[in-house]
PLY file of the C-alpha trace (Angstrom):
ply
format ascii 1.0
element vertex 749
property float x
property float y
property float z
element edge 748
property int vertex1
property int vertex2
end_header
-0.17 -0.13 -0.20
1.53 3.31 -0.79
2.27 6.14 1.58
-1.08 8.43 1.97
0.91 11.75 1.84
-0.33 15.38 1.86
-0.42 15.51 -1.82
-1.97 12.08 -2.32
-4.85 13.63 0.28
-5.41 16.71 -1.90
-5.56 14.25 -5.38
-7.92 11.77 -3.78
-10.47 13.40 -1.99
-13.19 10.65 -1.87
-11.15 8.02 -0.73
-12.86 6.07 2.15
-11.30 6.77 5.52
-12.16 5.28 8.80
-13.15 8.29 11.03
-15.84 6.42 12.61
-13.69 3.11 13.86
-11.14 5.81 15.15
-14.24 7.58 17.41
-15.41 10.78 15.38
-18.38 11.79 14.52
-19.51 12.46 11.07
-19.69 16.06 11.76
-16.09 15.74 13.45
-14.77 14.47 9.99
-16.46 16.73 7.89
-14.84 19.99 10.24
-11.36 18.38 9.80
-11.76 18.70 5.98
-13.21 22.29 6.39
-9.94 23.36 7.97
-7.27 21.20 5.72
-9.19 22.71 2.55
-8.99 19.23 1.41
-9.52 14.97 3.34
-6.77 14.43 5.95
-4.28 11.94 5.37
-3.99 8.52 7.53
-1.50 10.26 9.80
-3.37 13.58 10.03
-6.88 11.27 10.88
-4.79 9.60 13.58
-3.69 12.79 15.21
-7.25 14.36 15.36
-8.85 11.22 16.40
-6.65 11.37 19.43
-6.69 15.12 20.08
-10.45 15.31 19.65
-11.46 12.66 21.74
-13.31 12.90 25.27
-10.62 12.21 27.02
-7.95 14.85 25.77
-10.19 17.63 24.29
-12.83 17.78 27.20
-15.11 18.69 24.00
-18.53 17.87 26.44
-16.98 19.68 29.79
-15.32 22.60 28.83
-18.05 24.71 28.95
-19.08 23.82 32.83
-15.11 23.70 33.61
-15.11 27.17 32.53
-16.08 28.40 35.85
-12.95 27.30 37.51
-11.75 30.27 35.80
-14.74 32.41 36.18
-15.27 32.12 39.73
-11.43 31.27 40.95
-10.38 32.99 43.82
-7.87 35.58 44.27
-5.03 34.37 45.50
-1.06 35.07 45.28
-0.18 31.36 46.11
-1.09 30.53 42.58
1.80 30.44 40.57
0.64 28.19 37.91
-2.77 27.33 36.93
-5.54 25.33 34.49
-3.92 24.39 31.12
-0.43 23.31 31.86
0.46 19.62 32.74
-0.20 20.51 36.47
-0.86 23.71 38.57
1.59 24.89 40.76
1.18 26.80 44.37
3.81 28.61 46.13
3.99 27.39 49.43
6.80 29.96 51.16
10.61 29.74 51.46
11.21 30.34 47.51
9.51 26.79 47.13
6.76 25.89 45.14
4.62 22.44 44.53
2.63 21.22 41.69
-0.04 18.40 42.24
-2.37 16.68 40.28
-4.75 14.38 39.93
-6.06 12.09 36.85
-7.86 8.76 36.05
-6.85 5.44 34.50
-10.17 3.95 34.82
-11.22 1.71 31.73
-7.88 0.57 31.58
-7.58 -0.68 34.70
-10.52 -3.02 34.22
-9.23 -4.54 31.09
-5.60 -4.79 32.34
-5.37 -3.93 36.45
-1.74 -4.32 37.21
-0.42 -2.36 33.82
-3.61 0.17 33.78
-2.85 1.40 37.48
0.66 0.87 36.94
0.84 3.49 33.83
-1.72 5.62 35.52
0.47 6.44 38.37
3.62 6.68 35.82
1.64 8.98 33.67
0.68 11.43 36.50
4.51 11.33 37.77
5.63 12.43 34.45
3.03 15.08 34.23
4.64 16.92 37.65
8.51 16.16 36.61
7.43 17.57 33.16
6.68 21.12 35.52
10.30 21.24 36.83
9.53 19.46 39.86
11.16 16.22 41.62
7.92 13.82 42.14
8.28 13.63 46.48
5.08 11.00 46.86
2.10 9.65 45.02
-2.11 8.97 46.68
-4.73 6.69 45.00
-8.66 7.32 45.28
-9.65 3.83 43.73
-13.51 2.36 43.64
-14.25 -1.11 42.88
-17.66 -2.97 42.53
-19.25 -4.97 45.36
-16.84 -6.30 47.95
-18.15 -9.97 47.63
-18.29 -9.82 43.87
-16.08 -12.48 42.49
-14.81 -9.87 39.74
-13.69 -7.47 42.78
-11.18 -10.53 42.82
-9.75 -10.35 39.89
-9.34 -6.23 39.42
-8.49 -5.29 43.27
-5.48 -6.65 43.71
-4.27 -6.05 40.40
-4.78 -2.69 41.02
-3.25 -2.58 44.16
-0.11 -4.54 42.50
0.11 -1.94 39.89
-0.10 1.12 42.29
2.46 -0.25 44.81
4.51 -2.13 42.12
5.25 0.88 39.65
5.38 3.82 42.76
7.67 1.48 45.08
10.04 0.97 42.11
10.04 4.74 41.85
11.09 5.09 45.06
8.28 7.46 45.50
6.23 6.92 48.95
2.09 6.46 48.55
0.70 8.89 51.31
-2.86 8.42 51.14
-5.95 7.98 48.99
-9.03 5.51 49.40
-11.00 2.75 48.65
-14.62 2.58 48.41
-16.60 -0.40 47.19
-20.17 0.17 45.77
-21.96 -2.04 43.17
-22.36 0.98 40.99
-18.71 0.41 40.22
-18.85 -2.96 38.77
-17.57 -3.60 35.64
-16.28 0.28 35.74
-13.41 0.76 38.66
-12.38 4.21 39.37
-8.33 4.38 39.46
-7.44 7.72 40.11
-3.70 8.85 40.96
-2.19 11.61 42.28
1.38 12.88 42.71
2.77 16.05 44.47
6.06 17.54 43.59
8.43 20.12 45.16
10.66 23.13 42.98
11.95 26.41 43.34
9.81 29.05 41.99
12.51 29.64 39.48
12.56 26.21 38.16
8.97 26.03 36.97
9.10 24.94 33.40
6.03 25.13 30.31
4.91 23.11 27.72
5.64 25.35 24.81
7.68 25.24 21.40
9.75 28.95 20.83
12.14 29.52 19.21
13.15 29.06 15.20
15.81 26.45 14.92
15.48 25.23 18.45
15.66 21.01 18.07
12.64 18.78 19.32
14.60 15.86 21.25
12.26 12.81 21.93
13.74 11.21 24.80
13.01 8.11 27.22
11.77 4.38 26.10
11.67 3.53 22.38
7.46 3.76 20.89
5.86 0.25 20.46
2.44 -0.85 19.79
0.90 -0.23 23.21
-1.47 1.84 23.82
-2.58 2.37 20.61
-5.76 4.35 20.27
-6.42 4.43 24.55
-7.55 7.66 24.74
-9.65 7.87 21.16
-11.49 4.37 22.17
-11.08 2.82 25.47
-11.40 5.89 27.73
-13.86 8.15 25.32
-16.79 5.41 24.80
-19.00 3.64 27.01
-18.12 -0.02 27.85
-20.43 -3.06 26.76
-21.21 -5.20 29.28
-19.59 -8.28 27.65
-16.53 -7.14 29.94
-12.76 -6.80 28.89
-12.09 -7.10 25.40
-9.43 -4.48 24.32
-6.10 -5.66 25.71
-3.82 -4.13 23.49
-5.20 -0.38 23.89
-3.47 -1.14 27.70
-0.01 0.40 28.23
2.87 -1.38 29.57
4.82 0.45 31.90
8.49 -0.13 33.39
8.90 1.72 36.48
12.84 1.30 36.23
13.18 3.10 32.92
10.81 5.89 34.50
13.29 6.31 37.42
16.19 6.78 34.77
14.04 8.95 33.22
13.60 11.18 36.06
16.54 11.52 37.14
17.93 12.48 33.97
15.39 15.19 33.56
16.21 16.82 36.65
19.57 16.77 35.67
18.84 18.35 32.40
16.84 21.07 34.67
19.55 21.76 36.64
22.03 22.68 33.56
19.12 24.63 32.04
19.24 22.94 29.15
15.44 23.10 27.74
13.36 25.75 26.51
10.11 24.03 26.55
9.21 20.34 27.84
6.01 17.94 27.37
5.65 14.49 28.82
3.94 11.54 26.65
1.23 10.45 27.76
-2.70 10.31 26.10
-2.35 10.71 22.68
1.44 10.12 22.73
3.50 12.06 20.14
-0.16 13.59 18.59
-0.24 15.50 21.80
3.38 16.42 22.59
4.08 17.85 18.90
0.34 19.72 18.46
0.76 20.97 22.08
3.90 22.25 22.34
3.57 23.52 18.87
0.28 25.27 20.01
1.63 27.02 22.69
4.52 28.29 20.87
5.69 30.88 18.96
6.16 29.30 15.41
5.31 25.87 14.28
7.18 22.97 14.02
8.71 20.22 11.86
9.27 16.88 12.74
11.23 13.59 10.69
8.73 10.64 12.17
11.11 8.03 10.76
13.83 9.01 13.33
11.87 7.94 16.13
13.42 5.24 17.64
11.04 2.04 17.74
10.47 -1.35 19.78
8.36 -3.02 16.76
10.04 -1.83 12.94
6.55 -2.67 11.86
4.69 0.34 12.94
2.74 2.06 10.63
3.27 6.27 10.88
-0.36 6.59 12.39
0.34 3.99 14.83
3.91 5.77 15.78
1.71 9.03 16.14
-1.16 7.27 18.18
1.12 5.08 20.40
0.79 6.08 24.15
3.94 3.97 24.74
5.24 5.12 28.37
8.25 6.41 30.06
8.61 9.10 26.98
9.40 12.95 27.20
9.66 15.76 24.20
11.62 18.83 24.68
12.63 21.64 23.12
16.41 22.90 22.88
18.50 25.19 21.54
20.75 23.58 19.31
24.04 24.86 21.31
23.00 22.81 24.13
22.00 19.79 22.58
25.13 17.96 22.23
24.93 18.50 26.35
21.40 17.17 26.50
22.55 14.19 24.84
25.41 13.18 26.90
23.16 13.56 30.24
21.01 11.11 28.64
23.55 8.89 27.42
24.93 8.92 30.99
21.43 7.88 32.60
21.06 4.93 29.83
18.46 7.21 27.84
17.48 7.03 24.70
17.37 10.28 23.02
17.21 11.43 19.07
16.60 14.57 17.46
12.78 14.40 15.66
12.39 17.84 14.36
12.98 21.77 14.86
10.70 24.76 15.61
9.94 26.94 12.44
9.22 30.17 11.45
5.83 29.35 10.12
2.36 28.19 11.56
2.06 24.64 10.76
2.90 21.21 12.40
4.42 19.23 9.56
5.34 15.53 9.70
7.37 13.82 7.41
8.14 10.17 6.96
11.05 8.98 4.83
11.09 12.94 3.21
7.42 12.60 2.21
5.13 15.15 4.07
2.28 13.27 5.68
0.90 16.07 8.08
0.30 19.66 7.39
-1.73 20.98 10.03
-2.39 24.22 12.10
-1.13 22.86 15.13
-3.92 24.92 17.23
-6.61 23.06 15.37
-5.52 19.81 16.76
-4.47 20.57 20.16
-6.49 23.42 21.24
-9.45 23.92 18.82
-11.48 20.68 18.93
-14.91 20.56 19.18
-17.18 22.59 21.70
-20.29 20.61 22.61
-23.58 22.30 24.63
-24.86 18.97 25.44
-28.73 18.76 26.77
-28.89 18.18 29.87
-31.73 17.98 32.56
-32.63 16.68 36.12
-33.39 12.78 35.84
-37.35 12.03 36.32
-35.95 9.87 39.56
-34.64 12.40 41.30
-37.26 13.84 43.16
-37.84 10.08 44.17
-34.97 9.29 45.02
-34.49 12.40 47.28
-38.01 11.88 49.16
-37.11 8.35 50.03
-35.91 9.58 53.14
-33.44 7.60 55.37
-35.17 8.54 58.34
-38.12 6.16 57.81
-35.27 3.40 58.41
-35.60 1.37 61.13
-32.95 2.75 64.14
-31.37 1.03 67.14
-33.21 0.90 70.72
-31.45 -0.93 72.65
-27.80 -0.77 73.59
-27.36 -4.31 72.74
-28.42 -3.28 69.03
-26.31 -0.07 69.69
-23.82 -2.61 69.53
-24.40 -4.95 66.84
-24.49 -2.02 64.20
-21.72 -0.39 65.42
-19.91 -3.95 65.02
-21.26 -4.38 61.29
-20.15 -0.28 60.63
-16.47 -0.60 61.66
-16.32 -3.90 60.06
-17.89 -3.16 56.41
-16.01 -3.12 53.57
-16.04 0.70 53.19
-15.16 1.29 56.79
-12.56 -1.40 57.64
-9.14 -1.37 57.82
-7.14 -0.78 54.60
-4.17 -2.29 55.76
-4.06 -5.01 53.27
-3.97 -2.70 50.71
-1.72 -0.15 52.15
0.88 -2.27 53.44
1.32 -3.07 50.11
2.74 0.59 49.23
6.23 1.92 50.75
4.62 5.10 52.62
7.88 5.89 54.35
10.42 5.81 51.45
12.86 8.66 51.39
12.40 9.76 55.08
10.19 12.56 54.42
6.84 11.39 55.38
5.25 12.47 58.16
1.86 11.13 58.04
0.28 8.69 55.79
-2.49 6.10 55.24
-5.21 6.18 57.61
-4.28 9.72 58.64
-6.87 12.17 57.77
-4.03 13.75 54.94
-0.70 12.53 54.24
2.10 15.31 55.28
5.28 15.00 53.89
8.95 17.39 54.83
9.93 19.30 51.63
12.65 21.41 53.54
14.60 19.30 55.94
16.19 22.55 57.38
12.96 24.48 58.39
10.74 21.56 58.33
8.64 23.10 55.80
5.84 20.39 54.62
2.57 19.76 52.73
-0.42 18.19 53.28
-3.00 16.67 50.66
-6.20 14.76 51.30
-8.33 12.71 48.71
-11.93 12.36 49.12
-15.10 12.02 47.29
-18.58 10.24 47.99
-20.60 9.11 44.87
-23.50 8.63 47.15
-23.83 11.77 48.36
-23.36 13.05 44.76
-26.17 10.79 43.68
-28.27 12.12 45.86
-27.69 16.05 45.23
-24.57 16.75 42.99
-24.36 20.12 44.07
-24.24 19.66 47.43
-22.18 16.10 46.88
-19.27 17.91 45.52
-18.97 20.25 47.69
-19.13 17.55 50.27
-16.39 15.83 48.64
-14.31 19.61 48.58
-15.42 20.06 51.98
-14.27 16.80 53.76
-11.00 16.72 51.83
-10.08 20.40 53.19
-11.35 19.32 56.83
-8.88 16.43 56.13
-6.07 18.43 55.75
-6.90 21.21 58.53
-7.19 18.35 61.04
-3.16 17.76 60.56
-2.74 21.38 60.98
-1.92 22.43 57.58
-3.46 25.58 55.99
-5.78 24.35 53.10
-4.26 26.53 49.34
-5.61 24.49 46.67
-7.70 22.36 44.79
-7.09 19.66 42.01
-9.99 17.33 41.10
-11.09 14.11 38.78
-14.47 14.20 37.83
-15.74 10.52 37.13
-19.04 10.56 35.76
-21.34 8.08 33.01
-22.06 9.13 29.39
-22.09 12.45 28.34
-24.66 11.34 25.94
-27.75 10.93 28.66
-28.95 14.35 29.46
-29.30 13.15 33.43
-25.43 12.51 33.54
-24.90 15.46 32.01
-26.98 17.33 34.35
-25.41 15.77 37.18
-21.94 16.54 35.60
-23.00 20.29 35.41
-24.48 20.41 38.79
-21.27 19.29 40.63
-19.14 21.20 38.48
-21.12 24.43 39.48
-20.89 23.42 43.35
-17.62 22.54 43.54
-16.40 26.03 41.68
-18.61 27.66 43.97
-17.17 26.24 47.08
-13.78 26.84 45.90
-14.90 30.33 45.89
-16.23 30.12 49.12
-13.15 28.54 50.88
-10.49 30.57 48.71
-8.93 27.56 47.33
-8.27 28.20 43.45
-8.57 24.55 40.90
-5.79 24.37 39.69
-5.86 21.83 37.44
-7.38 17.82 36.89
-8.91 15.75 34.75
-12.50 14.50 33.61
-13.55 10.97 32.82
-16.60 10.28 31.30
-18.02 7.15 29.85
-17.92 5.44 32.84
-20.85 3.25 32.34
-21.45 -0.54 31.69
-24.27 -0.70 28.65
-27.01 2.01 30.40
-25.67 1.80 33.90
-23.34 4.76 35.08
-21.77 5.11 37.72
-23.07 7.18 40.88
-21.66 10.50 40.07
-18.21 10.65 41.68
-15.99 14.03 41.94
-13.16 12.89 43.27
-11.46 16.25 45.32
-7.96 16.36 46.33
-7.04 19.67 48.77
-3.32 20.43 49.18
-2.03 22.38 51.90
1.04 23.99 53.72
2.66 23.51 57.29
5.11 25.54 58.37
6.62 22.68 60.73
5.83 19.54 60.58
7.22 18.64 63.65
3.66 19.84 65.11
1.49 18.07 62.78
-1.30 16.50 64.50
-2.02 13.05 64.26
-5.52 10.85 64.35
-4.53 8.68 67.38
-5.64 9.08 70.93
-2.73 8.47 72.22
-2.85 9.76 76.07
-4.19 8.23 78.58
-6.96 10.85 80.51
-7.52 13.40 77.69
-10.17 14.78 77.40
-12.44 14.44 73.75
-14.82 17.00 72.43
-16.57 17.23 69.66
-16.41 20.04 67.33
-19.37 21.44 65.60
-22.99 20.33 65.32
-24.85 17.11 65.09
-28.12 16.64 63.81
-30.16 13.81 62.52
-29.05 13.50 58.54
-28.71 9.89 57.46
-29.04 10.32 53.70
-26.68 8.44 51.64
-25.24 7.60 54.87
-22.97 4.61 55.61
-25.35 3.15 58.27
-28.27 3.30 55.81
-25.63 1.48 53.41
-24.19 -1.27 55.73
-27.45 -1.82 58.10
-30.32 -1.38 55.26
-28.87 -1.42 52.16
-30.77 1.82 51.43
-29.61 4.97 49.29
-32.59 8.02 49.45
-32.85 11.31 51.12
-30.87 14.15 50.93
-26.93 14.11 52.12
-25.93 16.39 54.97
-26.39 20.25 54.61
-22.88 21.76 53.46
-22.00 25.13 55.46
-18.85 26.22 53.99
-18.40 28.97 56.43
-18.68 26.60 58.84
-15.99 24.88 57.56
-13.68 27.68 57.42
-13.75 28.34 60.85
-13.28 24.72 61.94
-10.55 24.57 59.71
-9.11 27.86 61.54
-9.60 26.17 64.96
-7.95 23.04 63.84
-4.96 25.07 62.62
-4.61 27.20 65.83
-5.12 24.51 68.41
-2.33 22.23 66.28
0.11 25.35 66.18
-0.47 26.35 69.62
0.26 22.91 71.29
-3.53 23.07 72.43
-4.77 19.81 70.91
-2.83 16.10 70.81
-5.08 14.43 67.88
-7.59 14.91 66.05
-9.61 13.11 63.36
-12.56 14.48 60.96
-16.04 13.09 61.04
-17.39 11.80 57.69
-18.25 8.21 56.55
-20.18 6.51 59.34
-20.11 9.53 61.78
-18.41 9.82 65.23
-18.29 6.22 66.15
-16.08 5.34 63.04
-13.57 8.30 64.06
-13.63 7.48 67.83
-13.16 3.55 66.57
-10.35 4.49 64.23
-8.44 7.15 66.57
-8.61 4.36 69.28
-7.36 1.72 67.55
-4.58 3.75 65.91
-3.55 4.91 69.57
-3.96 1.69 71.50
-6.23 3.59 73.91
-10.21 3.09 74.54
-12.45 5.78 75.20
-15.45 6.22 77.44
-18.21 8.71 75.58
-21.21 10.18 77.20
-24.25 11.40 75.10
-24.67 15.26 75.03
-27.71 16.58 76.13
-30.18 16.79 73.33
-29.43 13.83 71.56
-29.78 10.42 71.49
-27.33 7.55 70.96
-28.15 6.94 67.49
-27.95 9.94 66.24
-25.06 11.18 68.59
-23.04 7.95 67.29
-24.29 7.72 63.24
-25.19 10.98 62.04
-22.78 12.38 59.18
-23.67 15.99 59.75
-20.72 17.80 57.95
-18.27 20.86 59.76
-17.33 18.37 62.44
-14.28 17.11 63.72
-13.48 15.08 67.17
-9.99 16.37 69.02
-7.93 15.28 71.85
-7.08 18.02 74.58
-4.63 17.57 77.66
-6.78 18.76 80.43
-4.32 21.52 81.26
-5.62 22.55 77.82
-9.27 22.43 77.85
-10.60 25.85 79.44
-8.02 27.81 76.33
-9.05 25.73 73.82
-12.82 25.84 74.54
-12.40 29.74 75.34
-10.96 30.11 71.75
-13.81 27.90 70.14
-16.66 29.88 72.66
-14.79 33.68 71.21
-14.93 32.18 67.27
-18.46 31.01 67.59
-17.72 27.17 67.23
-19.67 24.76 68.91
-17.46 22.55 71.51
-18.93 19.81 73.43
-17.09 17.51 76.28
-17.68 14.27 75.43
-15.97 11.75 77.02
-12.11 10.73 77.82
-9.45 8.71 76.58
-9.52 6.03 79.17
-9.22 1.56 79.36
-9.16 -0.65 76.68
-12.70 -0.33 75.70
-14.99 1.83 73.81
-17.42 2.86 75.80
-20.77 4.26 75.59
-22.13 5.46 79.11
-25.57 3.52 80.08
-25.57 1.65 76.72
-22.94 -0.40 75.61
-19.03 -1.48 75.68
-17.33 -3.10 73.16
-13.40 -4.10 74.13
-10.51 -2.93 71.60
-9.53 -6.24 70.73
-12.73 -7.26 69.51
-13.20 -3.68 67.91
-9.70 -4.24 65.86
-10.68 -7.89 65.05
-13.56 -7.48 63.35
-12.17 -4.15 61.77
-8.87 -5.75 60.61
-10.50 -9.22 59.22
-12.94 -7.75 56.49
-10.92 -7.55 53.53
-8.18 -10.27 53.71
-11.22 -12.51 54.16
-13.01 -10.98 51.21
-9.62 -11.32 48.85
-9.03 -14.51 50.14
0 1
1 2
2 3
3 4
4 5
5 6
6 7
7 8
8 9
9 10
10 11
11 12
12 13
13 14
14 15
15 16
16 17
17 18
18 19
19 20
20 21
21 22
22 23
23 24
24 25
25 26
26 27
27 28
28 29
29 30
30 31
31 32
32 33
33 34
34 35
35 36
36 37
37 38
38 39
39 40
40 41
41 42
42 43
43 44
44 45
45 46
46 47
47 48
48 49
49 50
50 51
51 52
52 53
53 54
54 55
55 56
56 57
57 58
58 59
59 60
60 61
61 62
62 63
63 64
64 65
65 66
66 67
67 68
68 69
69 70
70 71
71 72
72 73
73 74
74 75
75 76
76 77
77 78
78 79
79 80
80 81
81 82
82 83
83 84
84 85
85 86
86 87
87 88
88 89
89 90
90 91
91 92
92 93
93 94
94 95
95 96
96 97
97 98
98 99
99 100
100 101
101 102
102 103
103 104
104 105
105 106
106 107
107 108
108 109
109 110
110 111
111 112
112 113
113 114
114 115
115 116
116 117
117 118
118 119
119 120
120 121
121 122
122 123
123 124
124 125
125 126
126 127
127 128
128 129
129 130
130 131
131 132
132 133
133 134
134 135
135 136
136 137
137 138
138 139
139 140
140 141
141 142
142 143
143 144
144 145
145 146
146 147
147 148
148 149
149 150
150 151
151 152
152 153
153 154
154 155
155 156
156 157
157 158
158 159
159 160
160 161
161 162
162 163
163 164
164 165
165 166
166 167
167 168
168 169
169 170
170 171
171 172
172 173
173 174
174 175
175 176
176 177
177 178
178 179
179 180
180 181
181 182
182 183
183 184
184 185
185 186
186 187
187 188
188 189
189 190
190 191
191 192
192 193
193 194
194 195
195 196
196 197
197 198
198 199
199 200
200 201
201 202
202 203
203 204
204 205
205 206
206 207
207 208
208 209
209 210
210 211
211 212
212 213
213 214
214 215
215 216
216 217
217 218
218 219
219 220
220 221
221 222
222 223
223 224
224 225
225 226
226 227
227 228
228 229
229 230
230 231
231 232
232 233
233 234
234 235
235 236
236 237
237 238
238 239
239 240
240 241
241 242
242 243
243 244
244 245
245 246
246 247
247 248
248 249
249 250
250 251
251 252
252 253
253 254
254 255
255 256
256 257
257 258
258 259
259 260
260 261
261 262
262 263
263 264
264 265
265 266
266 267
267 268
268 269
269 270
270 271
271 272
272 273
273 274
274 275
275 276
276 277
277 278
278 279
279 280
280 281
281 282
282 283
283 284
284 285
285 286
286 287
287 288
288 289
289 290
290 291
291 292
292 293
293 294
294 295
295 296
296 297
297 298
298 299
299 300
300 301
301 302
302 303
303 304
304 305
305 306
306 307
307 308
308 309
309 310
310 311
311 312
312 313
313 314
314 315
315 316
316 317
317 318
318 319
319 320
320 321
321 322
322 323
323 324
324 325
325 326
326 327
327 328
328 329
329 330
330 331
331 332
332 333
333 334
334 335
335 336
336 337
337 338
338 339
339 340
340 341
341 342
342 343
343 344
344 345
345 346
346 347
347 348
348 349
349 350
350 351
351 352
352 353
353 354
354 355
355 356
356 357
357 358
358 359
359 360
360 361
361 362
362 363
363 364
364 365
365 366
366 367
367 368
368 369
369 370
370 371
371 372
372 373
373 374
374 375
375 376
376 377
377 378
378 379
379 380
380 381
381 382
382 383
383 384
384 385
385 386
386 387
387 388
388 389
389 390
390 391
391 392
392 393
393 394
394 395
395 396
396 397
397 398
398 399
399 400
400 401
401 402
402 403
403 404
404 405
405 406
406 407
407 408
408 409
409 410
410 411
411 412
412 413
413 414
414 415
415 416
416 417
417 418
418 419
419 420
420 421
421 422
422 423
423 424
424 425
425 426
426 427
427 428
428 429
429 430
430 431
431 432
432 433
433 434
434 435
435 436
436 437
437 438
438 439
439 440
440 441
441 442
442 443
443 444
444 445
445 446
446 447
447 448
448 449
449 450
450 451
451 452
452 453
453 454
454 455
455 456
456 457
457 458
458 459
459 460
460 461
461 462
462 463
463 464
464 465
465 466
466 467
467 468
468 469
469 470
470 471
471 472
472 473
473 474
474 475
475 476
476 477
477 478
478 479
479 480
480 481
481 482
482 483
483 484
484 485
485 486
486 487
487 488
488 489
489 490
490 491
491 492
492 493
493 494
494 495
495 496
496 497
497 498
498 499
499 500
500 501
501 502
502 503
503 504
504 505
505 506
506 507
507 508
508 509
509 510
510 511
511 512
512 513
513 514
514 515
515 516
516 517
517 518
518 519
519 520
520 521
521 522
522 523
523 524
524 525
525 526
526 527
527 528
528 529
529 530
530 531
531 532
532 533
533 534
534 535
535 536
536 537
537 538
538 539
539 540
540 541
541 542
542 543
543 544
544 545
545 546
546 547
547 548
548 549
549 550
550 551
551 552
552 553
553 554
554 555
555 556
556 557
557 558
558 559
559 560
560 561
561 562
562 563
563 564
564 565
565 566
566 567
567 568
568 569
569 570
570 571
571 572
572 573
573 574
574 575
575 576
576 577
577 578
578 579
579 580
580 581
581 582
582 583
583 584
584 585
585 586
586 587
587 588
588 589
589 590
590 591
591 592
592 593
593 594
594 595
595 596
596 597
597 598
598 599
599 600
600 601
601 602
602 603
603 604
604 605
605 606
606 607
607 608
608 609
609 610
610 611
611 612
612 613
613 614
614 615
615 616
616 617
617 618
618 619
619 620
620 621
621 622
622 623
623 624
624 625
625 626
626 627
627 628
628 629
629 630
630 631
631 632
632 633
633 634
634 635
635 636
636 637
637 638
638 639
639 640
640 641
641 642
642 643
643 644
644 645
645 646
646 647
647 648
648 649
649 650
650 651
651 652
652 653
653 654
654 655
655 656
656 657
657 658
658 659
659 660
660 661
661 662
662 663
663 664
664 665
665 666
666 667
667 668
668 669
669 670
670 671
671 672
672 673
673 674
674 675
675 676
676 677
677 678
678 679
679 680
680 681
681 682
682 683
683 684
684 685
685 686
686 687
687 688
688 689
689 690
690 691
691 692
692 693
693 694
694 695
695 696
696 697
697 698
698 699
699 700
700 701
701 702
702 703
703 704
704 705
705 706
706 707
707 708
708 709
709 710
710 711
711 712
712 713
713 714
714 715
715 716
716 717
717 718
718 719
719 720
720 721
721 722
722 723
723 724
724 725
725 726
726 727
727 728
728 729
729 730
730 731
731 732
732 733
733 734
734 735
735 736
736 737
737 738
738 739
739 740
740 741
741 742
742 743
743 744
744 745
745 746
746 747
747 748
């Protein structure tokens, strides 16, 4: 078959092309022809198909995502915002921190180990491309029913992939989530976060400027793995027949990535690059078009110079390949030799594949024949924009009317005891040590707090003990009940978790996991959740710095619960004063911060005891969340509190159980006046935390709460070796611990 060149495409306008098979719509194909004034070549069609995919172009979501810019709070901390590989935040002392969360959902269902591993590898390269040294990763995960046979296939592979790749890179895994729900059956959510550290002057951006500058591809050779990953695998709905597209999943090599990281950081130190981009989704199609689009000129690439693992790959396949561990750099001619020397030192393959031109086109050649001649912005930044129809689903009112208040409640102390044990031993509330023990949480020696703490905390400066805290949270059950409030509850919980460790929340990254955008009900959920998150970030003063949208998360007609996962990053001036969650000192007082109301819609209790989802989620009060955070941060800074734990899934009894088990001490609790024992223990009212306060600090701490208007109630004391609710029940820690620890290993045995 002869090569499909630009000249040939102009001469054969009626040649049939596989635009539909590549995930394009008929009107999109027509628009490509209009942009080019001819039919595209096969290589051009490949590029447009991957870059105009839902995953890369955000064509269904960007009309809603613009709120994150329109409503962005004003802050001096934001150094780089939405639009780059990752956002960058000023954390003081000349340091900048970059962080981002992304999804690798569909690949992780088809090939759990490689899907999860390359999800970690991809987000790490995004952080590296900003000029930062990656210092930690996190992994919010969601799976189908815990007892479903396929969960036993997917979960161990995903956990092994996350741990295997991160551990080999020497990056601590400091936090995340593991959630089970039947809605994720056949469509698990594998979200990955990375955080990196640099000095302000070390920030790098993805742009190709300076005519004559060379385009250097370096890292692993290009293979056939991942072809069509973003255009097909990540941008359409699974059918009900199960895994089918194994060739579309990338294959990772963490040892190659480790070399790539160290090589790149040395290149940065010697200031050898004018622009840089990692190769992730859409591979070379993305890197070349985005670099050229963000630069001041054009680009010419000789595609046949790309180092290959498979010599049979066609030009189209090379452009679409998502082979891992690759980067693309723009380098001034007089720095190329030194660049290549450093790559050789680290045993990293590096090849000059093109140069920046004075023109305005991205031109790609194959053995001397031109196969691509496109305006780069039309590929990278001017894809389709859809105003998808959306409408509140007709079942929403009935769902909200099905209030959890009608559910039968425990009456006796024995019934309360039984339901507490059922809750703390349920898959979502049980210990996740089986998962987290497979991750190295303390490699590099800078991890200060890690799972199961409220936030991961890492030291970023050994001399001053400056550190950052990161938490990820999301509750698909809340968001299904009320997408606007559910997104804000995810934000509020992550914000609260960061503050609970003593860190000041600064910025947000998000991963928005939803069903098919072609369903008006799903688009309504997305629009409402995005609006809620944008409004919430404005109220809390935490700008969205970047993130990811993952759509088509459904099997057949069954969509997942709308699941916005929110990551909040905070700064702590001295990690030595961080607040852990463990009740570690006998005799200290246990205080409840915030107000407890009868709020059980979407609660863990309603799920575990009654398998019920209905009603409204807990009310959101963002001003109260800000006040609670200020109290937690001040109490930590001034040495008034020795432990803190936010209240969220499972309510007060879940938080107290976790803090007791973490510290090895029991607690005696008293139900406050005005509350019944059931509401006290199981309510999931937001804006609350439980703290342990030395008796000598009680008056000072409660006076501070009173002066600032935050309700505070003494509810007990750290004492003994059981969790006791006076007048109701007592459960020995040994029994609680056995129930809490046994569930996940038993399910996966």
